[in-house]
C-alpha positions as CSV (number, residue, x, y, z in Angstrom):
1,M,0.0,0.0,0.0
2,K,3.0,2.3,0.3
3,A,4.0,1.9,-3.4
4,R,4.1,5.0,-5.5
5,L,1.4,5.5,-8.1
6,R,2.6,4.5,-11.6
7,S,0.5,7.3,-13.1
8,A,-2.0,10.0,-12.1
9,P,-5.5,8.5,-11.5
10,G,-7.4,8.4,-14.8
11,K,-4.3,8.8,-17.0
12,E,-3.3,5.2,-17.6
13,F,-4.4,1.7,-16.8
14,H,-2.2,-1.2,-15.8
15,Y,-4.0,-4.6,-15.7
16,S,-3.9,-6.6,-12.5
17,N,-5.9,-9.5,-11.1
18,V,-4.9,-8.7,-7.5
19,G,-8.1,-6.9,-6.5
20,Y,-10.2,-9.8,-7.6
21,S,-7.9,-12.2,-5.8
22,L,-8.3,-10.1,-2.7
23,L,-12.1,-10.2,-3.0
24,A,-11.9,-14.0,-3.3
25,A,-9.8,-14.1,-0.1
26,I,-12.5,-11.9,1.7
27,V,-15.2,-14.3,0.5
28,E,-13.3,-17.2,2.0
29,K,-12.7,-15.4,5.3
30,V,-16.3,-14.3,5.7
31,S,-17.9,-17.5,4.5
32,G,-15.5,-20.0,6.2
33,Q,-15.5,-21.9,2.9
34,T,-13.0,-22.1,0.0
35,Y,-13.8,-19.7,-2.8
36,E,-14.7,-22.5,-5.2
37,R,-17.0,-24.3,-2.6
38,F,-18.8,-21.0,-1.9
39,L,-19.4,-20.3,-5.6
40,A,-20.5,-23.9,-6.2
41,E,-23.1,-23.8,-3.4
42,H,-24.4,-20.3,-3.7
43,L,-24.1,-19.5,-7.4
44,F,-23.2,-22.4,-9.7
45,R,-25.4,-25.2,-8.3
46,P,-28.6,-23.0,-8.0
47,A,-28.0,-22.0,-11.6
48,G,-27.7,-25.6,-12.7
49,M,-24.0,-25.2,-13.5
50,T,-22.8,-28.5,-12.0
51,R,-19.7,-28.9,-14.3
52,T,-18.2,-25.5,-13.5
53,G,-15.1,-25.1,-11.3
54,Y,-11.4,-25.8,-10.9
55,V,-11.4,-29.1,-8.9
56,L,-14.9,-29.7,-7.4
57,P,-16.3,-31.2,-10.6
58,D,-13.6,-33.9,-10.2
59,W,-12.7,-33.7,-13.8
60,D,-11.7,-36.8,-15.8
61,R,-8.5,-35.8,-17.5
62,A,-10.0,-36.8,-20.9
63,Q,-12.6,-34.0,-20.4
64,V,-10.0,-31.2,-20.1
65,A,-8.4,-29.8,-23.2
66,V,-4.6,-29.9,-23.7
67,E,-3.1,-26.4,-24.5
68,Y,-0.7,-26.0,-27.5
69,D,2.0,-23.4,-27.9
70,R,2.7,-21.4,-31.1
71,H,5.0,-24.2,-32.3
72,R,2.1,-26.8,-32.0
73,R,3.8,-28.4,-29.0
74,A,1.5,-29.8,-26.4
75,Q,1.8,-27.9,-23.0
76,G,-0.5,-30.2,-21.0
77,R,-3.7,-29.5,-19.2
78,P,-4.2,-26.7,-16.7
79,M,-4.0,-29.1,-13.8
80,D,-0.7,-30.4,-15.1
81,H,0.9,-27.1,-14.0
82,P,1.6,-26.1,-10.4
83,W,-1.7,-25.7,-8.5
84,A,-2.7,-25.6,-4.9
85,P,-4.7,-28.7,-3.7
86,D,-7.9,-26.7,-4.1
87,G,-7.2,-25.1,-7.5
88,P,-5.1,-22.3,-9.0
89,Y,-2.9,-20.2,-6.7
90,W,-4.1,-16.9,-5.5
91,N,-2.9,-14.8,-8.4
92,L,-5.7,-16.5,-10.5
93,R,-8.5,-16.8,-8.1
94,G,-11.5,-14.6,-7.9
95,N,-10.8,-12.8,-11.2
96,G,-14.4,-12.1,-12.0
97,G,-17.7,-11.6,-10.2
98,M,-21.4,-11.0,-10.3
99,L,-22.4,-7.4,-10.3
100,S,-25.5,-5.1,-10.1
101,A,-26.8,-3.2,-13.1
102,A,-25.6,0.1,-11.7
103,T,-22.1,-1.4,-11.1
104,K,-22.1,-2.8,-14.6
105,R,-22.9,0.6,-16.1
106,K,-19.8,2.0,-14.3
107,L,-17.8,-1.1,-15.3
108,F,-18.4,-0.6,-19.0
109,A,-18.0,3.1,-19.1
110,P,-14.8,4.4,-20.8
111,Q,-12.2,5.6,-18.3
112,V,-8.8,5.9,-20.0
113,R,-8.3,6.3,-23.7
114,V,-6.1,3.6,-25.2
115,P,-5.4,4.4,-28.9
116,E,-3.7,1.1,-29.7
117,L,-6.9,-0.7,-28.7
118,D,-9.1,1.7,-30.7
119,G,-11.0,2.4,-27.6
120,S,-10.8,3.0,-23.9
121,Y,-10.3,0.9,-20.8
122,G,-13.1,0.7,-18.4
123,Y,-12.9,-1.2,-15.1
124,G,-11.4,-4.4,-16.4
125,W,-12.8,-4.1,-19.9
126,V,-11.8,-2.6,-23.2
127,V,-14.7,-0.4,-24.3
128,V,-15.1,0.4,-28.0
129,D,-17.8,2.5,-29.5
130,T,-18.6,1.2,-33.0
131,D,-21.3,1.8,-35.7
132,D,-23.0,-1.2,-34.1
133,G,-23.0,0.3,-30.7
134,R,-20.7,-0.1,-27.7
135,V,-18.7,-3.3,-27.3
136,A,-17.0,-4.3,-24.1
137,W,-14.4,-7.0,-24.4
138,H,-11.5,-8.6,-22.6
139,D,-9.3,-11.6,-23.3
140,G,-6.8,-13.7,-21.4
141,G,-4.5,-16.5,-22.1
142,N,-0.9,-17.5,-22.2
143,D,1.6,-18.4,-24.9
144,W,-0.7,-21.4,-25.8
145,S,-4.4,-20.6,-25.4
146,L,-6.7,-17.7,-25.6
147,A,-10.1,-16.9,-24.3
148,T,-12.2,-13.8,-25.3
149,V,-15.4,-12.5,-24.0
150,A,-17.2,-9.7,-25.8
151,E,-20.5,-8.0,-24.8
152,Y,-22.4,-6.2,-27.5
153,R,-24.3,-3.7,-25.2
154,R,-27.0,-2.6,-27.7
155,E,-28.0,-6.1,-28.7
156,R,-27.5,-7.5,-25.2
157,I,-25.5,-10.4,-26.6
158,M,-22.4,-11.8,-24.9
159,V,-20.0,-14.0,-26.8
160,F,-17.4,-16.2,-25.1
161,W,-15.0,-18.4,-26.8
162,V,-11.8,-20.2,-25.9
163,S,-9.1,-22.0,-27.9
164,N,-6.5,-24.4,-26.6
165,H,-4.3,-23.5,-29.6
166,A,-4.3,-19.8,-30.2
167,Y,-1.2,-19.2,-32.2
168,Q,0.8,-20.9,-35.0
169,K,4.1,-19.1,-35.5
170,G,4.3,-17.3,-38.8
171,K,0.8,-18.5,-39.9
172,W,-2.0,-17.2,-37.7
173,N,-2.8,-15.7,-34.3
174,L,-6.3,-15.7,-33.0
175,E,-5.6,-12.6,-30.9
176,D,-5.3,-10.6,-34.1
177,G,-8.8,-11.5,-35.2
178,R,-10.5,-12.0,-31.8
179,L,-13.0,-9.1,-32.3
180,E,-13.9,-10.1,-35.9
181,L,-14.5,-13.7,-34.7
182,S,-16.6,-12.5,-31.8
183,R,-18.6,-10.2,-34.0
184,G,-19.4,-13.0,-36.4
185,V,-20.7,-15.2,-33.6
186,A,-22.8,-12.3,-32.3
187,E,-24.3,-11.7,-35.7
188,R,-25.2,-15.4,-36.0
189,V,-26.9,-15.3,-32.6
190,Q,-28.8,-12.2,-33.6
191,R,-30.0,-13.7,-36.9
192,S,-31.1,-16.9,-35.1
193,G,-32.8,-15.2,-32.2
């Protein structure tokens, strides 16, 4: 807490999962349960999401995708990498949440202009105003896989996709086309709906 600010408030953004991880730690302290157990009992199970979680679904290895790097070399499954007995270490826990409508409006409001993203950064989301309305998106991954979530605010359509092989060196990179791919999925949903 004594660290110097990297920039004046509202001038830049620097992505960090720490706040979400701290929130997960608070949930554990207050509830007396692990973060995953709390979500399973109070959110996932009531919503019928019985196959959601890190370790509680007791995944059969064959049900979890292998990740591939840009050279097409297998990098194993997420659980093949160092984890705590109850799932990922704290730097990857709690990195999301369920929010009220008022909080979502603030979350998706542009805060800091980021020209290289053709938009602004909100609170955890890239916010882009297009001819089709406002799009809020974020992605995450590593050198092997990529996940992208995009919400088309006007149409009220959310698209989420994930690939366990996001790059092939010198040939393609899904990160370069993530928004076009997401927009195509949203258009198909809109046509079918």
